[in-house]
N, CA, C and O of each residue as an XYZ file, in Angstrom:
400
protein
N     -39.451     32.912    -12.374
C     -38.202     32.502    -12.918
C     -38.082     32.638    -14.406
O     -37.025     33.021    -14.907
N     -39.083     32.351    -15.093
C     -39.077     32.332    -16.531
C     -38.932     33.745    -17.080
O     -38.309     33.949    -18.122
N     -39.523     34.747    -16.361
C     -39.322     36.122    -16.820
C     -37.933     36.598    -16.490
O     -37.415     37.439    -17.225
N     -37.320     36.152    -15.496
C     -36.016     36.492    -15.147
C     -35.075     35.754    -16.155
O     -34.046     36.331    -16.508
N     -35.339     34.644    -16.585
C     -34.560     33.922    -17.568
C     -34.735     34.588    -19.014
O     -33.777     34.680    -19.782
N     -35.915     35.010    -19.311
C     -36.160     35.715    -20.603
C     -35.412     37.075    -20.615
O     -34.882     37.489    -21.647
N     -35.382     37.740    -19.478
C     -34.721     38.985    -19.378
C     -33.258     38.898    -19.542
O     -32.639     39.774    -20.146
N     -32.628     37.752    -18.964
C     -31.227     37.444    -18.982
C     -30.924     37.104    -20.564
O     -29.902     37.548    -21.089
N     -31.787     36.358    -21.241
C     -31.524     36.102    -22.729
C     -31.461     37.381    -23.471
O     -30.585     37.549    -24.318
N     -32.405     38.362    -23.183
C     -32.509     39.601    -23.930
C     -31.174     40.316    -23.666
O     -30.568     40.782    -24.631
N     -30.679     40.434    -22.432
C     -29.552     41.184    -22.116
C     -28.322     40.512    -22.818
O     -27.447     41.227    -23.307
N     -28.250     39.209    -22.871
C     -27.160     38.477    -23.557
C     -27.203     38.736    -25.039
O     -26.168     38.922    -25.679
N     -28.449     38.749    -25.606
C     -28.646     39.036    -26.943
C     -28.195     40.446    -27.339
O     -27.538     40.614    -28.367
N     -28.531     41.437    -26.557
C     -28.144     42.792    -26.761
C     -26.576     43.024    -26.641
O     -26.024     43.893    -27.317
N     -25.919     42.258    -25.801
C     -24.527     42.323    -25.577
C     -23.885     41.712    -26.828
O     -22.886     42.227    -27.329
N     -24.422     40.689    -27.293
C     -23.863     39.938    -28.513
C     -24.041     40.923    -29.776
O     -23.142     41.001    -30.613
N     -25.123     41.605    -29.879
C     -25.317     42.551    -31.013
C     -24.339     43.671    -30.939
O     -23.750     44.050    -31.952
N     -24.138     44.237    -29.714
C     -23.068     45.249    -29.527
C     -21.695     44.846    -29.822
O     -20.929     45.607    -30.413
N     -21.354     43.670    -29.431
C     -20.076     43.096    -29.773
C     -19.882     42.888    -31.229
O     -18.797     43.124    -31.760
N     -20.975     42.425    -31.925
C     -20.925     42.144    -33.360
C     -20.812     43.526    -34.102
O     -20.083     43.592    -35.091
N     -21.438     44.529    -33.708
C     -21.373     45.873    -34.222
C     -19.953     46.446    -34.059
O     -19.423     47.003    -35.020
N     -19.331     46.331    -32.900
C     -18.049     46.780    -32.600
C     -17.005     45.996    -33.483
O     -16.077     46.573    -34.050
N     -17.206     44.738    -33.552
C     -16.287     43.928    -34.350
C     -16.320     44.346    -35.813
O     -15.276     44.444    -36.458
N     -17.510     44.591    -36.333
C     -17.718     44.969    -37.750
C     -17.075     46.274    -37.927
O     -16.402     46.439    -38.944
N     -17.196     47.253    -37.049
C     -16.654     48.527    -37.173
C     -15.124     48.552    -37.093
O     -14.492     49.409    -37.712
N     -14.526     47.630    -36.345
C     -13.161     47.450    -36.217
C     -12.635     46.804    -37.566
O     -11.606     47.235    -38.087
N     -13.296     45.856    -38.070
C     -12.923     45.242    -39.385
C     -12.962     46.251    -40.466
O     -12.014     46.366    -41.243
N     -14.081     47.027    -40.551
C     -14.192     48.024    -41.588
C     -13.069     49.145    -41.472
O     -12.549     49.654    -42.464
N     -12.775     49.450    -40.272
C     -11.654     50.460    -40.029
C     -10.365     49.769    -40.578
O      -9.652     50.362    -41.388
N     -10.103     48.651    -40.181
C      -8.915     47.993    -40.717
C      -8.851     47.926    -42.144
O      -7.773     48.141    -42.699
N      -9.944     47.636    -42.845
C      -9.953     47.502    -44.229
C      -9.625     48.930    -44.831
O      -8.778     49.080    -45.712
N     -10.314     49.897    -44.324
C     -10.144     51.340    -44.784
C      -8.571     51.673    -44.621
O      -7.933     52.051    -45.604
N      -8.004     51.534    -43.445
C      -6.577     51.820    -43.255
C      -5.664     51.036    -44.231
O      -4.783     51.602    -44.879
N      -5.892     49.831    -44.299
C      -5.073     48.909    -45.182
C      -5.169     49.471    -46.613
O      -4.133     49.570    -47.272
N      -6.381     49.853    -47.142
C      -6.525     50.295    -48.474
C      -5.879     51.648    -48.627
O      -5.349     51.925    -49.704
N      -5.883     52.474    -47.678
C      -5.193     53.809    -47.749
C      -3.671     53.584    -47.726
O      -2.888     54.229    -48.423
N      -3.335     52.659    -46.904
C      -1.889     52.409    -46.736
C      -1.262     51.873    -48.116
O      -0.134     52.202    -48.483
N      -2.045     51.075    -48.796
C      -1.632     50.547    -50.100
C      -1.771     51.455    -51.278
O      -0.848     51.646    -52.069
N      -3.045     52.053    -51.381
C      -3.462     52.716    -52.577
C      -3.634     54.179    -52.423
O      -4.052     54.818    -53.389
N      -3.350     54.787    -51.288
C      -3.638     56.188    -51.087
C      -2.434     57.015    -51.761
O      -1.465     56.509    -52.326
N      -2.687     58.381    -51.590
C      -1.679     59.323    -52.144
C      -0.349     59.090    -51.550
O       0.680     59.204    -52.216
N      -0.360     58.771    -50.332
C       0.958     58.538    -49.755
C       1.126     57.028    -49.379
O       1.723     56.656    -48.368
N       0.565     56.233    -50.252
C       0.583     54.761    -50.018
C       1.802     54.152    -50.375
O       2.748     54.789    -50.839
N       1.807     52.824    -50.154
C       3.011     51.951    -50.563
C       3.218     51.881    -52.003
O       4.380     51.974    -52.400
N       2.268     51.729    -52.856
C       2.395     51.699    -54.311
C       2.977     53.036    -54.853
O       3.858     53.057    -55.713
N       2.441     54.135    -54.306
C       2.933     55.452    -54.794
C       4.388     55.623    -54.366
O       5.223     56.135    -55.111
N       4.659     55.180    -53.146
C       6.060     55.247    -52.629
C       6.980     54.539    -53.566
O       8.030     55.058    -53.943
N       6.581     53.337    -53.948
C       7.523     52.560    -54.845
C       7.662     53.213    -56.145
O       8.767     53.336    -56.674
N       6.523     53.657    -56.709
C       6.640     54.400    -58.044
C       7.613     55.559    -57.906
O       8.508     55.711    -58.737
N       7.457     56.364    -56.894
C       8.243     57.571    -56.757
C       9.777     57.210    -56.446
O      10.696     57.952    -56.793
N       9.963     56.033    -55.778
C      11.327     55.585    -55.470
C      11.985     55.134    -56.821
O      13.132     55.488    -57.095
N      11.266     54.376    -57.629
C      11.803     53.940    -58.899
C      12.083     55.147    -59.830
O      13.083     55.132    -60.548
N      11.209     56.208    -59.833
C      11.476     57.399    -60.584
C      12.653     58.075    -60.026
O      13.492     58.544    -60.795
N      12.788     58.164    -58.744
C      14.003     58.867    -58.186
C      15.337     58.113    -58.591
O      16.356     58.778    -58.775
N      15.346     56.817    -58.725
C      16.505     56.087    -59.166
C      16.812     56.358    -60.609
O      17.964     56.533    -61.006
N      15.762     56.390    -61.378
C      15.918     56.628    -62.775
C      16.494     58.055    -62.966
O      17.442     58.257    -63.725
N      15.900     59.028    -62.261
C      16.402     60.448    -62.423
C      17.885     60.564    -61.862
O      18.670     61.372    -62.358
N      18.194     59.838    -60.948
C      19.585     59.874    -60.411
C      20.579     59.294    -61.494
O      21.648     59.855    -61.734
N      20.187     58.192    -62.109
C      20.970     57.617    -63.153
C      21.166     58.598    -64.290
O      22.284     58.764    -64.776
N      20.073     59.267    -64.731
C      20.067     60.279    -65.824
C      21.103     61.353    -65.413
O      22.003     61.710    -66.173
N      20.927     61.840    -64.189
C      21.815     62.961    -63.650
C      23.296     62.493    -63.739
O      24.168     63.257    -64.154
N      23.545     61.301    -63.365
C      24.917     60.752    -63.346
C      25.417     60.762    -64.826
O      26.535     61.202    -65.094
N      24.583     60.278    -65.777
C      24.943     60.178    -67.149
C      25.288     61.567    -67.686
O      26.305     61.764    -68.351
N      24.433     62.497    -67.384
C      24.583     63.881    -67.855
C      25.838     64.563    -67.334
O      26.540     65.305    -68.022
N      26.074     64.234    -65.992
C      27.311     64.751    -65.424
C      28.623     64.229    -66.017
O      29.599     64.974    -66.107
N      28.651     63.033    -66.396
C      29.828     62.381    -67.050
C      29.924     62.929    -68.477
O      31.032     63.105    -68.984
N      28.825     63.195    -69.120
C      28.799     63.785    -70.513
C      29.344     65.146    -70.480
O      30.152     65.524    -71.329
N      28.900     65.942    -69.466
C      29.309     67.407    -69.383
C      30.835     67.406    -69.103
O      31.574     68.219    -69.658
N      31.305     66.445    -68.202
C      32.641     66.299    -67.832
C      33.537     66.105    -69.156
O      34.515     66.790    -69.453
N      33.054     65.136    -69.818
C      33.745     64.752    -71.127
C      33.755     65.846    -72.102
O      34.739     66.045    -72.815
N      32.696     66.560    -72.159
C      32.634     67.767    -73.119
C      33.604     68.771    -72.731
O      34.204     69.379    -73.618
N      33.842     69.032    -71.429
C      34.730     70.124    -70.892
C      36.100     69.696    -71.076
O      36.942     70.509    -71.454
N      36.421     68.385    -70.820
C      37.808     68.003    -70.727
C      38.446     67.393    -72.014
O      39.665     67.411    -72.181
N      37.570     66.847    -72.925
C      38.072     66.161    -74.070
C      37.536     66.867    -75.332
O      36.358     66.782    -75.678
N      38.469     67.567    -75.993
C      38.030     68.358    -77.176
C      37.569     67.373    -78.307
O      36.706     67.739    -79.104
N      38.150     66.094    -78.386
C      37.636     65.166    -79.482
C      36.250     64.830    -79.253
O      35.452     64.770    -80.188
N      35.899     64.589    -77.945
C      34.495     64.236    -77.600
C      33.561     65.356    -77.968
O      32.506     65.129    -78.561
N      33.968     66.639    -77.597
C      33.129     67.852    -77.917
C      32.892     67.940    -79.483
O      31.791     68.266    -79.926
N      33.973     67.635    -80.308
C      33.852     67.673    -81.700
C      32.860     66.620    -82.217
O      31.966     66.858    -83.028
N      33.130     65.376    -81.630
C      32.255     64.295    -82.074
C      30.741     64.614    -81.687
O      29.846     64.411    -82.507
N      30.505     65.067    -80.544
C      29.130     65.369    -80.102
C      28.606     66.464    -81.052
O      27.492     66.342    -81.562
N      29.379     67.518    -81.295
C      28.815     68.647    -82.206
C      28.508     68.035    -83.636
O      27.486     68.389    -84.224
N      29.346     67.159    -84.177
C      29.137     66.544    -85.436
C      27.797     65.738    -85.399
O      26.888     65.923    -86.207
N      27.765     64.827    -84.385
C      26.554     63.929    -84.422
C      25.283     64.531    -83.986
O      24.222     64.144    -84.476
N      25.327     65.385    -83.163
C      23.987     65.996    -82.603
C      23.525     67.230    -83.442
O      22.335     67.424    -83.695
N      24.488     68.021    -83.842
C      24.117     69.217    -84.546
C      24.394     69.298    -86.016
O      24.000     70.258    -86.679
N      25.074     68.293    -86.536
C      25.320     68.223    -87.913
C      26.446     69.284    -88.429
O      26.472     69.675    -89.596
N      27.338     69.693    -87.472
C      28.279     70.611    -87.669
C      29.446     69.938    -88.394
O      29.685     68.738    -88.257
N      30.170     70.764    -89.178
C      31.340     70.295    -89.874
C      32.444     71.453    -89.955
O      32.134     72.627    -89.748
N      33.624     71.094    -90.238
C      34.671     72.031    -90.539
C      34.463     72.750    -91.791
O      33.713     72.207    -92.602
N      35.019     73.939    -92.121
C      34.805     74.599    -93.327
C      35.093     73.870    -94.629
O      34.456     74.110    -95.655
N      36.128     72.919    -94.557
C      36.467     72.248    -95.811
C      35.891     70.836    -95.867
O      36.424     69.984    -96.578
N      34.876     70.589    -95.175
C      34.067     69.256    -95.164
C      32.686     69.383    -95.652
O      32.019     70.408    -95.518
N      32.272     68.278    -96.236
C      30.857     68.159    -96.696
C      30.198     67.087    -95.908
O      30.820     66.079    -95.571
N      28.924     67.288    -95.601
C      28.180     66.476    -94.821
C      27.032     65.819    -95.773
O      26.255     66.460    -96.480
N      27.089     64.473    -95.644
C      26.130     63.686    -96.430
C      25.138     63.143    -95.444
O      25.589     62.439    -94.540
N      23.901     63.364    -95.494
C      22.833     62.843    -94.553
C      21.943     61.995    -95.364
O      21.504     62.331    -96.464
N      21.687     60.838    -94.748
C      20.729     59.875    -95.386
C      19.536     59.695    -94.585
O      19.627     59.602    -93.361
N      18.368     59.637    -95.216
C      17.175     59.378    -94.413
C      17.111     57.864    -94.090
O      17.499     57.007    -94.884
N      16.632     57.616    -92.956
C      16.462     56.219    -92.509
C      15.172     55.735    -92.764
O      14.871     54.584    -92.449
């Protein structure tokens, strides 16, 4: 009987070891997947960064489109833009520039 009981304990011990190994592998796989999901090249943090950049670029595009529309339709705005950005003036005008 005692050898039968000892054999049973060994089998139970081996089953526990196998279960522990499987459990550890599952936990390590979960940690690996979670890390890749958050920090990987296609992860959540990269997605948020690209999403914010997309919104910023869309805002810039909208601002540039309105500026182009104003330059095409409003001659006073075009003149103001040329004066401020390029320092242009009419033939009878003088431009004074001050260093800041």
